[in-house]
N, C-alpha and C positions, 0 to 999 in steps of 0.2 A: 500249668504255671503255678508257682507257689502263691498263696494268698498273703496279703499284708498282715503283719502282726503288730501288737501293741494296743494303744488306746485309740478309740475313735468316738468322737462326739458328733451327732448329727448337726448339720448346719441349720441355723435359724436365721431368717431374714431380719435385717435391722428394723427395730420398732421402737416404741417409746419405753418399753421395759428395759431396764439396764442389762439384765441377763441376756435378753434377746439381742441387744445391740452388740454385746461382747461375745456372742456365741462364735463369731468368726475367729476371734483370738484363740478361744479354747479349742475350736475345731481343728487347729493345726496339729493337735496331738494324735496323729494317726500312726504313731510308732515310727520306726526307723525308715519305713518306706523305701527300703533298699531291695524290695522284691517287686517284680513287675505287677502292675495293677491288673487284676483279673477282669475278664469281660464283664462280669456281673457288676463291677464298680465303675464302668466307663461313664455311666450317667452322672456320677458324682465327680468326674475328673476335673471339670471346670471349677467346682467349689473347692476342691483340694488345691488346685493351682492358685486360686485366689488366696486361700489361707496361708499357704507356704510362702508365696511371694510377699504377702503382707508382713509376715513375721521376719522373713529375711531382710526386707527393707527396714523394718524397725530395729533389727539387730545392727544393721549398717549405720544407722543414725545414733543409736543409744548404747552400743557396745554391751548388749545384754548377755552374751554367752561367751564361753571359752571357745578357742579355735576348733576343738573337737565337735562341739555342738553346732557351731556355725557351719562347719563342713557338712554335717549331717543334714541340716536344714537345706543347704544349697543343693545337695544331691537329691533330696526328696522333692525339692521344687523343680529341678530339671526333669525328674522322672514324671512328675505330675503334668508338666508341660507336654511331654511326649504322649502321655495318655490322653490329654485333651485333644491333641491333633489327631491321634488315632480314632477318637470318637466321632470325628467329622468336622470339627471346628476349623476354620480357615486361619492362616497365619495372621491376618488382619484382626480377626476376632480375638485371637489369643493375645496379641499385642495390646489391644484395647483393654482386655480384662486385667492384664498385668499392670497397665498404667493406672487403672482404678485402684488396684490393691496398693500400689506405691503411694498414690495420692492419699489414701486413707491412713497409711502409716505416717506420712509426712505431717498430717494434721493432728497427730496424737502426741501429747507431751511425754518426754522421757520419764517424767516423775509421776505418770498416771498410775493409780493403784490397780486399775484393770490390766494395764500392760504388765505391771510387776507380777500380778497373779498368773497371767498367761505365760510369762517368761519362766516362772518357777515351775509350772507344769511341763513346759517344754524341756527344761533341764532334767526333770524326773523321767520323762518319757524316753530321753536319749541316754540314760545311764547305761554304761556298758558298751556304747557304740565304739569307743576306742579299742575294744578288744576284738572287734571284727576285722579279720585280715583279708578276707576274700569274699567276693560276691559275683553271682552270675545274673546277667540281665537278659532274659529271653526276648526275642523279637518275633516278628511274623514268620521269618524264614530262618534266621540265624541268631546267635547269641553273642554277647560280649562277656568275657571273663575278666574281672578286675582283681588284681593282687596287690595288696599294700606292702607285702614283704619285698625287700630289695637287697641285693648283694652289692658290696662295695667293689668287688673284683670280677664277678661273673655277670654278663649281660642277661637279663631275664625279661620276659614279657610282663608288663604291668597292666595293660589293657589289650585284649587281643580277640580277633575273630578269624577263624580258619575259613578257607573257601577252596573249592575245586573248579577248574575250568578245563574241560576235556579230561585228558589224562594227567594234567599238571595240577600242582597244588601250591597254595600260599598261606601265609598268616600275615594279617595286617593289624597294626595297632601302635601302642606306645611302649618304648623300651627303656629300662634302667631308671636311675634316679632322676635323670634329666627329662624323662618322658619324651624321648626322641620319636618322631613320627617315622615309622619303619614298615617296610614290607619285606618278607623273606619268601622267596619262591624257589621251587624245584621243578625242573622240566624233564619229562619222561624220556624225551629223545636226546637228551644231552646238550641241546642247543643252549646258548647263553646270550641273553639280551645285552645290548650295550648301554641301554638307557631305560628308564621307566618314567611314566607320567601318572599323576593322580588328577582325575577330572571331577570337579565338584560344581554343582549348580551355584551360580552367582545370585545370591538373594537380593542384591541391590538392583539387579536388572530384570528380575522376574517377580511375579506376584504369588507364586506358590509352586508346589512340586508338579512335575510332569509324570503322571501315573496313568497308564492305559487302563481303560475300564475292565479289560479282561486280563490284567497283568497276573493275578493270582500269585503264585510263588516265583514268577519269572522276574528276577531282579533287573534283567536287561530292559524290561518294559517300564522301569521306574527311574529312569535317568532322563535328564534334560537334553534337548538338542545341543549339538556342539557349540553353536554360537551363543548359547545361554549359560555357558560354563566358565569357571576359572580353571586354568591348567597349571598345576604345580609340577615342575620338573625335579626329579630326584637330584639331590646335591652330591651324593656319594654312591659308589657302587663297590662292594667288598664281598669277599667270601664270608658266608654266614657262620657265626659260631654255632657249635653243636646245640647249645642251649636254646637257640631260637628256631631251629629247624622244625618243619612239620613232622608229626609222629612217623617214625620209620625211615625218614629221609637221612641219607648219609652226607650229602653235600647240597649246597644251595647258594643263592646270591642274596645279599641284603642291600636294599636301597633305602636311603634316608631322605626324607622330604623336609621342606621348610617348616618351622614351628607354626607358621600362619595357618597351616592346614587345620589345626585344632579349633581355632576360632571359626573358620569357614564351615567345618562339619558340625560344630555345635549349634549353628543357626538353622540347620536343615530340618525338614519334616522327618520324623522317625520312620515313616513308611517308604521313603525313597532310598535310592542306592547311589553310591559313587563308583566310578570306574577306575580300575588300576590297569594301565596300558603298558605292556612291555614291548620294547622296540628292538627288532632284529635287523641285521643287514640283509637286504634282498639282492636280487640281481641288478647289476649296474648301480645306479645311485638311489634306487627305490628302497624304501623301508617296508618291513613287514611287521605287523603288530599282532599281539595276542591280548585279549581283554578278559579281565576277571571283574566280578562285581561284589561289592561289600554293602550289606544292609546298614543304613545309618542307625536305626534302632535307638537304643538309649546310650549312644556314645557320650552325649553331654553329661548324663547322670553318672556314668562310669568314670569320666574324667573328674567330676566333682568329688566322687568318692575317694579317688586317689589323692586329691589335694588336701 
């Protein structure tokens, strides 16, 4: 994995000394944070999440930054959140930490000199961010590739993850200027599914991810039971444009899912997976399904990068 680049200031706990109290503001300057946090930095993930959440919240209240810098902060906050969960924190612990950061930001005046100093350093740290057109977010099993470039006439992947299931292949992610939630699949035996479903854990009815202790790299062991999931049915089924096909494929089908998938996936633990289920006509009235698995990883950070 690539290491983070840019500025990094060690976090000091709040104390009576002014510099110590404001170390959390300055500590946000960890660079662009558009690279995955290496294992060696996992111990600092919670501190980084606190810092980035605090500055993002302050920006929301006080309009500190340009849209470009705001996007950079939000992307780095999302990635720090994923790193904190990967380090072993529960979703409840992460939510509590984020709430503390937002409360600290809410209690700070927009005319604060310390806030102005921190904001100036954030702007400097994120100089050149607008020039970055592509990023790759490595996960435990798979990676997300984010592309800011977009064509007005040709559909292209903006955020994508490839996967294989048996001899079949797919790409899942966001397409085009509208960031349409899409999967494109090609089937080795020429069969064609008539429908597709995306199965995502329902965070409102569960307390955390379902990950088997021996899951390893097996994404099928990182999904919730069927009754703990949201099921999104594809809204459209079309022949896939050549620009969206898996490498080497000549034909394939494109299924587009509801936009609500983005919010549902953004709430998940980066270690878990979602299921793409393709539905075929079986004998009689029975249906036959084939399943593929997509690692959640830094989906939320990739989406924030595109925004």
